[in-house]
C-alpha positions in Angstrom: 19.7 72.6 57.6 19.0 70.5 54.6 16.8 67.5 55.3 17.2 64.3 53.3 13.8 63.7 51.6 14.1 59.9 51.6 14.9 59.6 55.3 13.7 62.7 56.7 17.1 63.1 58.5 19.4 66.1 58.3 21.9 65.9 55.4 25.3 65.1 57.2 28.2 63.8 55.1 30.1 62.5 58.2 27.2 60.0 58.8 27.6 56.5 57.3 23.9 56.3 56.5 23.5 59.6 54.7 23.4 59.3 51.0 25.4 62.6 50.8 28.4 60.3 51.5 27.7 58.4 48.1 27.5 61.7 46.3 30.7 63.1 47.5 32.4 59.8 46.6 30.9 60.1 43.1 31.8 63.7 42.7 35.3 63.2 44.2 36.3 60.6 41.4 38.8 61.8 39.0 36.9 60.5 36.1 33.8 62.5 37.2 35.8 65.6 37.5 37.2 65.3 34.2 33.9 64.5 32.4 32.1 67.4 34.0 34.9 69.7 33.3 35.1 68.6 29.7 31.5 69.1 29.4 31.5 72.5 31.1 34.3 73.6 28.7 32.8 72.1 25.5 29.1 71.9 26.0 27.6 69.0 24.4 30.0 66.2 23.6 29.8 62.5 22.0 31.0 59.7 23.8 34.0 59.4 21.3 34.9 63.1 21.9 34.9 62.5 25.7 37.1 59.3 25.4 39.5 61.2 23.1 39.6 64.3 25.6 40.2 62.2 28.7 43.5 60.3 28.2 43.7 57.1 30.0 40.1 56.5 30.8 38.9 52.9 29.7 35.7 52.5 27.9 34.4 50.6 30.9 35.2 53.4 33.3 34.0 56.3 30.9 30.6 54.1 30.5 30.2 53.7 34.1 31.0 57.4 35.0 28.5 58.5 32.5 25.8 56.2 33.6 26.4 57.2 37.2 26.3 61.0 36.2 23.0 60.4 34.3 21.4 58.6 37.2 22.3 61.2 39.7 20.9 63.8 37.4 24.1 65.6 36.4 23.9 65.1 32.7 21.4 64.1 30.0 22.2 61.4 27.4 20.5 62.0 24.1 20.4 59.2 21.5 20.0 60.5 17.9 18.3 58.0 15.5 20.9 57.8 13.0 22.7 54.7 11.6 25.0 54.3 13.6 23.2 55.9 16.6 24.7 59.2 17.7 24.8 59.8 21.3 25.4 63.1 22.9 26.1 64.1 26.6 25.1 67.6 28.0 25.2 68.9 31.6 21.9 69.7 33.4 21.5 72.6 35.5 22.5 70.4 38.5 25.6 69.3 36.8 26.4 73.0 35.7 26.1 73.9 39.4 29.5 72.0 39.8 31.1 74.5 37.5 32.9 76.7 40.2 34.0 74.0 42.4 35.4 71.9 39.8 37.0 74.5 37.9 38.8 75.7 41.2 39.8 72.2 41.8 41.3 71.9 38.3 43.0 75.3 38.4 44.3 74.5 42.0 45.8 71.2 40.8 47.6 72.9 37.8 48.7 75.7 40.0 50.2 73.4 42.6 51.5 70.4 40.7 55.2 71.5 41.0 54.9 72.0 44.8 53.3 68.5 45.1 56.0 66.9 42.8 58.8 68.5 45.0 57.2 67.2 48.1 56.8 63.7 46.7 60.5 63.7 45.5 61.7 64.8 48.9 59.6 62.2 50.8 61.4 59.6 48.6 
């Protein structure tokens, strides 16, 4: 059993008080999944590379997602002292530990999209 250091209580995602609930919400975000998967596939990426790769993400959402991932320790942000500054993002070991579950989710979604679209069409 994992104990949450900040509270001394057992980790329990079903408890509203447990910080694991926030982590699940953050990791389950579509933008988080896409950012982490992009970095898993490509390694170090600049903000503009991520924005181009992840179609449909707004500047605001990408910035919020990157800040949250950095705050949670999933990625590092490196600012290079150039003009203009060059900012790069790279997964930490903690972020890379999500490789298997996120890759599995991506593969599952791609493998089952036709079944889901048929179900949606049948539902009306």
